[in-house]
C-alpha positions in Angstrom: 10.9 72.1 230.0 8.9 69.0 228.8 5.2 69.6 227.3 2.7 67.0 226.0 0.6 68.3 223.5 -2.6 66.5 222.3 -2.7 66.8 218.6 -5.9 67.6 216.4 -6.1 66.1 213.2 -3.5 64.1 212.7 -2.5 60.5 212.7 -0.3 61.3 215.7 -2.1 61.3 218.7 0.1 63.5 220.7 3.7 65.0 220.8 6.2 65.1 223.5 8.6 68.2 223.3 11.5 69.1 225.6 12.8 72.6 225.4 15.6 74.0 227.2 16.0 77.6 228.6 17.1 79.0 225.3 14.2 77.7 223.4 16.4 75.1 221.9 14.7 72.0 221.2 16.3 68.9 223.0 13.8 66.3 222.0 10.7 65.7 220.1 8.6 62.5 220.1 5.4 61.8 218.2 2.9 59.1 219.7 1.3 57.5 216.7 1.7 58.7 213.0 3.9 57.6 210.4 6.9 56.3 212.2 9.5 57.1 209.7 8.1 60.6 209.0 7.5 61.3 212.6 10.9 60.2 213.4 12.5 62.1 210.8 11.0 65.4 211.7 12.2 64.5 215.3 15.7 64.2 214.1 15.5 67.2 211.9 14.4 69.8 214.5 16.7 68.7 217.3 19.1 71.2 218.5 16.9 74.1 216.4 15.4 77.4 218.0 11.8 76.8 218.5 10.9 80.0 216.7 12.8 78.7 213.7 11.0 75.4 213.5 7.8 77.3 213.7 8.6 79.3 210.9 9.5 76.4 208.7 6.7 74.0 209.7 3.6 75.9 210.3 0.8 75.5 207.8 2.0 72.4 206.2 -0.9 70.3 205.1 -1.0 66.5 205.0 -3.2 65.9 201.7 -6.5 67.1 202.2 -6.2 67.6 205.9 -6.1 71.1 207.0 -2.9 70.4 209.2 0.0 67.7 209.3 2.2 66.3 212.1 4.9 69.2 211.4 2.0 71.9 211.5 0.8 70.4 215.0 4.4 70.8 216.0 4.4 74.4 215.4 1.1 74.8 217.1 2.5 72.8 220.1 5.7 74.9 220.1 3.8 78.2 220.0 1.9 77.1 223.1 5.0 76.4 224.9 6.5 79.5 224.2 3.2 81.5 225.3 3.4 79.4 228.8 7.2 80.0 229.5 
């Protein structure tokens, strides 16, 4: 399943996520944002269960913003799992 999530409150404008039938992340691609950081996040979560990523990155903030790219990834993954 491939999903595109339009982010809210971050420099990245969207996140493209590929999730397999076992809820394992196959690929994550951030559109925009801090390239090194978003590439790092993508590499670290590849091969992880969506639920584990949600538990690890949910609630992370970027400076004074109420969210971050990792937090928005958790929001997107939650929505993907609900739609499955």
